[in-house]
C-alpha positions as CSV (number, residue, x, y, z in Angstrom):
1,M,-3.4,5.5,15.0
2,S,-1.7,4.2,18.0
3,Q,1.9,4.4,18.5
4,A,2.1,0.6,18.4
5,E,0.1,1.0,14.9
6,Q,2.9,4.3,13.8
7,D,6.0,2.0,14.4
8,E,5.2,-1.3,13.2
9,P,6.7,-1.1,9.3
10,V,5.3,0.1,6.7
11,T,7.8,-1.6,4.1
12,I,9.0,-5.4,3.4
13,T,12.0,-5.7,6.3
14,G,14.5,-8.4,6.9
15,G,12.0,-10.8,5.0
16,Q,8.9,-9.4,6.9
17,W,5.8,-8.5,5.0
18,P,3.8,-5.7,7.0
19,K,1.0,-5.3,8.3
20,F,-0.1,-2.5,5.8
21,V,1.3,0.0,3.2
22,A,2.3,3.5,3.7
23,G,4.2,5.7,1.9
24,S,4.6,7.9,-0.8
25,P,2.9,6.5,-4.2
26,D,6.4,4.9,-5.1
27,D,7.0,3.7,-2.5
28,V,3.9,2.1,-1.7
29,R,4.4,0.3,-5.4
30,A,7.5,-0.7,-5.2
31,T,6.2,-2.4,-1.9
32,L,3.3,-4.2,-3.3
33,E,5.3,-5.4,-7.0
34,Q,7.6,-6.9,-4.6
35,M,4.9,-8.6,-2.3
36,V,3.1,-9.6,-5.7
37,A,7.0,-10.7,-7.2
38,E,7.3,-12.8,-3.9
39,S,4.3,-14.7,-3.9
40,G,4.4,-15.2,-7.8
41,A,-0.1,-13.2,-7.8
42,D,-1.1,-12.6,-11.4
43,E,-3.6,-9.7,-9.3
44,L,-3.4,-7.3,-6.5
45,M,-6.6,-6.5,-4.8
46,I,-6.4,-3.8,-2.2
47,Q,-8.2,-2.7,1.0
48,D,-8.2,0.3,2.5
49,L,-9.8,1.2,5.6
50,I,-9.7,4.9,5.3
51,A,-13.5,6.0,6.6
52,D,-13.4,9.6,5.5
53,P,-14.4,9.8,1.7
54,A,-12.5,12.0,0.7
55,A,-9.5,10.8,2.3
56,R,-10.5,7.5,0.7
57,R,-10.8,8.7,-2.9
58,R,-7.6,10.7,-2.8
59,S,-6.1,7.6,-2.1
60,H,-7.3,5.4,-4.6
61,E,-6.3,8.2,-7.1
62,L,-2.6,8.0,-5.7
63,L,-2.1,3.9,-5.9
64,A,-3.9,5.0,-9.5
65,Q,-1.4,6.8,-10.6
66,A,1.5,5.4,-8.7
67,F,0.3,2.0,-11.5
68,D,-0.7,4.5,-14.3
69,L,-4.2,3.7,-14.5
70,T,-6.7,6.5,-14.8
71,P,-8.7,7.5,-11.9
């Protein structure tokens, strides 16, 4: 990840949505829930860009746990 990408906000800041969401499972859930509430969406789709299969699976497991889903 480049320095510019590392400097990008990963939460909603000043009313601006982030280009990507990152953080602890609780922080990610809070940000995604805020985005859903602000947009009025009735579903949430996640797209990850994690190349490593094990890391991608772990990310999915953390998301599932954050939303009280069974991975």
